[in-house]
C-alpha positions in Angstrom: 28.4 14.1 9.7 27.1 12.6 12.9 29.0 9.1 13.1 26.1 7.2 13.6 24.2 8.6 10.8 27.4 7.8 8.6 27.4 4.2 9.6 23.4 4.0 8.9 24.1 5.2 5.7 26.8 2.8 4.7 24.8 -0.1 6.3 22.2 0.9 3.5 24.4 1.4 0.4 25.8 -1.6 1.1 22.5 -3.6 1.7 21.7 -2.1 -1.4 24.4 -3.2 -3.7 24.3 -6.8 -2.1 20.5 -7.0 -2.8 21.1 -5.5 -6.4 23.5 -8.3 -6.8 20.5 -10.7 -6.3 16.6 -10.7 -7.6 15.1 -10.8 -4.5 15.7 -8.1 -1.8 17.4 -9.7 1.8 16.0 -9.5 4.8 18.5 -7.4 6.6 17.7 -4.8 3.1 14.3 -4.5 4.0 14.6 -3.9 7.5 16.9 -0.7 6.8 14.7 0.6 4.6 11.7 0.3 6.9 13.7 1.1 10.1 11.0 3.2 11.6 8.4 0.2 11.8 9.6 -1.6 15.5 6.8 -4.2 15.2 6.2 -7.8 14.2 8.2 -8.8 10.8 7.9 -11.5 8.0 10.9 -13.5 7.7 11.7 -11.7 4.2 11.7 -8.5 6.6 8.6 -7.1 5.3 6.7 -5.1 8.5 3.5 -7.0 9.5 1.0 -4.6 9.8 -2.1 -6.3 11.6 -4.9 -7.5 9.7 -7.3 -5.5 12.4 -5.7 -2.6 11.0 -6.0 -3.7 7.2 -9.7 -4.1 7.8 -9.9 -1.0 9.8 -8.0 1.1 6.4 -10.8 0.1 4.1 -12.8 2.5 6.1 -10.7 5.3 5.5 -11.2 7.6 2.7 -8.3 8.9 0.2 -8.4 12.0 1.4 -8.2 11.3 4.5 -5.2 9.0 4.4 -3.8 11.4 2.0 -4.0 14.7 4.7 -2.4 12.5 7.4 0.3 11.4 5.2 0.8 15.2 3.9 1.1 17.0 7.1 3.9 13.9 8.1 5.9 15.1 5.2 5.1 12.2 2.9 3.8 14.0 -0.1 4.9 11.6 -3.3 2.4 8.5 -2.0 -1.1 9.1 -4.1 -1.4 7.8 -7.6 -4.8 8.6 -9.8 -5.8 7.8 -12.9 -6.7 3.3 -13.0 -8.6 1.0 -14.6 -10.0 -0.9 -11.4 -11.6 -4.6 -12.6 -14.1 -4.1 -9.5 -14.0 -0.4 -8.9 -16.3 -0.8 -5.9 -14.4 -3.0 -4.5 -11.5 -1.3 -1.9 -8.3 -3.2 -1.1 -5.9 -3.0 1.7 -2.6 -5.4 2.0 0.8 -5.4 2.7 2.8 -5.2 -0.3 5.4 -7.0 -2.6 7.0 -4.8 -4.8 8.4 -5.7 -8.6 10.3 -3.8 -11.1 10.0 -4.5 -14.9 12.4 -3.2 -17.4 12.9 -3.6 -21.4 14.1 -6.6 -22.3 18.3 -6.4 -22.7 19.4 -10.3 -23.4 22.7 -10.1 -21.3 20.8 -8.5 -18.3 18.2 -11.1 -18.8 20.9 -13.7 -18.6 22.0 -12.5 -15.5 18.7 -12.2 -13.8 17.8 -15.9 -14.9 21.1 -17.3 -13.5 20.3 -15.5 -10.3 17.1 -16.6 -10.3 18.1 -19.8 -10.4 20.5 -19.8 -7.7 18.1 -18.1 -5.6 16.1 -21.2 -6.1 13.1 -19.6 -8.3 11.1 -21.5 -10.9 12.7 -22.0 -14.1 9.3 -23.0 -16.2 7.6 -20.4 -17.3 8.5 -16.2 -17.3 10.0 -14.9 -14.4 7.0 -12.5 -14.5 5.5 -15.2 -12.0 8.6 -15.3 -9.2 6.7 -12.1 -7.5 3.4 -14.4 -6.9 5.6 -17.2 -5.7 6.5 -15.2 -2.7 2.9 -13.9 -1.9 1.3 -14.6 1.4 -2.1 -14.1 2.7 -2.5 -10.2 3.3 -0.6 -9.4 0.6 -0.8 -7.1 -2.5 1.1 -7.3 -5.5 2.5 -4.1 -6.6 4.6 -4.0 -10.0 6.1 -1.0 -12.2 6.4 -2.1 -15.5 7.0 1.2 -17.0 2.9 1.4 -18.5 3.6 -0.7 -21.0 0.6 -2.0 -22.7 0.6 -3.5 -25.8 3.0 -6.6 -25.3 3.1 -5.5 -21.6 0.5 -7.9 -19.7 1.8 -8.9 -16.9 -0.6 -11.3 -15.9 -3.4 -12.9 -16.9 -6.5 -15.5 -15.5 -4.3 -18.1 -14.7 -1.7 -16.3 -12.7 -4.7 -13.9 -11.5 -6.1 -17.6 -9.7 -2.9 -18.2 -8.2 -2.4 -14.2 -6.6 -5.8 -14.8 -5.3 -5.1 -18.4 -4.0 -1.9 -17.5 -2.4 -2.9 -13.7 -1.1 -6.5 -13.1 -0.9 -6.0 -9.9 -2.4 -5.3 -8.7 -5.9 -2.8 -6.1 -8.1 -1.7 -3.0 -8.5 0.1 -2.7 -11.6 1.8 0.5 -13.8 0.8 -1.9 -16.4 -1.0 -4.0 -17.9 -3.3 -7.3 -17.9 -4.5 -9.9 -20.1 -7.7 -11.9 -20.0 -9.8 -8.9 -18.0 -12.8 -11.0 -18.4 -11.5 -14.0 -16.6 -10.1 -12.0 -14.1 -13.0 -9.9 -13.3 -14.7 -13.6 -12.7 -12.2 -14.3 -10.0 -14.4 -13.9 -6.8 -12.5 -11.4 -4.0 -9.8 -10.5 -6.8 -9.1 -6.8 -7.3 -6.3 -5.3 -10.0 -5.3 -1.4 -10.3 -4.3 -1.4 -14.0 -3.1 0.8 -16.4 -4.9 -0.9 -19.0 -5.5 -4.5 -20.6 -4.6 -5.8 -23.6 -4.8 -9.6 -25.3 -1.3 -9.9 -26.1 1.4 -11.7 -24.2 4.1 -10.3 -22.7 7.1 -9.6 -24.8 10.6 -8.1 -24.5 10.5 -7.5 -20.4 12.9 -8.7 -18.0 11.8 -8.9 -14.3 14.9 -7.0 -12.0 13.8 -7.1 -9.1 11.7 -8.3 -5.9 11.1 -6.3 -2.8 13.2 -3.5 -3.8 11.7 0.5 -4.0 9.8 1.2 -7.2 7.7 3.9 -8.7 4.3 4.0 -9.2 3.5 7.0 -11.3 3.7 9.7 -9.3 4.0 7.4 -6.0 7.4 5.9 -4.2 6.8 2.4 -3.0 8.4 0.3 -0.6 8.0 -3.5 0.4 5.9 -3.5 3.4 4.2 -0.6 3.0 0.2 -0.7 2.9 -1.9 0.3 0.3 -5.2 1.7 0.5 -6.6 1.1 -3.3 -10.3 2.3 -3.7 -12.4 3.8 -6.6 -10.6 7.2 -7.1 -7.2 6.2 -6.6 -4.7 4.8 -4.4 -2.5 5.6 -1.6 0.7 3.6 -0.3 1.3 4.3 3.7 5.1 3.7 5.3 4.0 0.5 7.7 5.2 2.5 10.6 2.4 5.3 10.4 -0.6 3.2 9.3 -2.1 2.7 13.1 -2.0 6.5 13.8 -3.0 7.4 10.0 -6.2 4.9 10.9 -7.0 6.7 14.2 -6.7 10.0 13.0 -8.7 9.3 9.9 -11.6 7.8 11.9 -11.8 10.7 14.7 -11.8 13.0 11.8 -14.5 11.1 10.1 -16.4 11.4 13.7 -15.8 15.1 13.9 -17.3 16.0 10.5 -20.2 13.5 11.2 -20.8 15.5 14.5 -20.2 18.7 12.7 -22.9 18.1 9.7 -25.5 16.3 12.3 -24.7 20.2 14.6 -25.0 22.2 11.6 -28.2 20.4 10.2 -29.7 21.0 14.0 -28.8 24.9 13.5 -26.7 24.5 17.2 -23.9 25.9 16.2 -22.8 28.3 12.8 -20.4 27.2 10.0 -18.1 29.7 11.6 -17.5 28.0 14.5 -17.4 24.5 13.2 -14.6 25.1 10.5 -12.7 26.7 13.0 -10.5 26.3 16.2 -13.5 24.7 18.5 -14.6 26.5 21.6 -14.2 24.7 24.7 -18.3 24.2 24.6 -18.0 22.6 21.4 -15.2 20.2 22.4 -17.5 19.3 25.6 -20.7 19.1 23.1 -18.0 16.4 21.0 -17.1 14.1 23.8 -20.4 13.8 25.3 -21.5 12.6 21.5 -19.2 10.4 21.3 -20.3 8.8 24.8 -23.4 8.4 23.6 -22.5 7.5 20.0 -25.5 5.6 18.6 -23.5 2.3 17.4 -20.1 0.9 17.2 -17.2 3.6 17.5 -14.6 2.2 15.0 -11.8 2.4 17.3 -11.6 1.2 21.3 -12.4 3.3 24.2 -8.8 3.2 25.5 -7.5 4.3 21.6 -9.5 7.4 22.0 -8.3 8.6 25.1 -5.0 8.1 24.0 -5.6 10.1 20.7 -7.0 13.1 23.2 -4.3 13.3 25.3 -1.5 13.0 22.7 -3.0 15.7 20.3 -4.4 19.7 20.8 -7.9 20.4 19.3 
């Protein structure tokens, strides 16, 4: 085995064993998990994808984002089948993860002892601990194994706290209570598997900012989430910029192609196949005379075309 790969694997495994002793993952462990990210990071180690990219991402369709990730080999990043608190309100943000499990008394005792040692709140349930680490732009993503009755991770009190800290919302493989109250928090949103009037019971928080599974998707701390009416997709931080610009160009190509087909300038086969030099030149001219503001800068667009074949 290549020595570099061996030592990197050893470092990640040792980081996992160390972080497994704590509720919250260490910055070193998170950095190892997200080692392909080369930009700025939060103090907890998570990648700090820019607010500007998060805003642009809202305009990307699930299909466009999925296609880019699929081409990169990331085939397990999408989940559907949600109940959405405000379906017409898309949400993007940087992921904070939490893992819940069915309660086991000895494990629960250990978790509470470790939480106390880490300075976590001792009043209330452990389900508030992930909320305490949120900052603006974060989305709280939790796996509570799809539990609905007695599995409500938050109500409207915690919902208000989440929005005050993050200006975002939640994505739960589980349930909430007080959905009417949650729906009245302006700007808050949630993708959940159900709602129930019961309180959380017989559940333990076991980790914060460790890898989790949300249905079909694998989620890491610091991933960027795109949540829309038709599903949720989790994007590795190091791919967000490329995904956004690629998806924006794809949308512009589609807009150009639809317009030219309506005008009868080209046949469908010409638009749906590899473009000729004539169509490529026409598209560039169309972009240069685009009737409005392009979603990307001219420099970004030029760099995109330099690095890719048509």
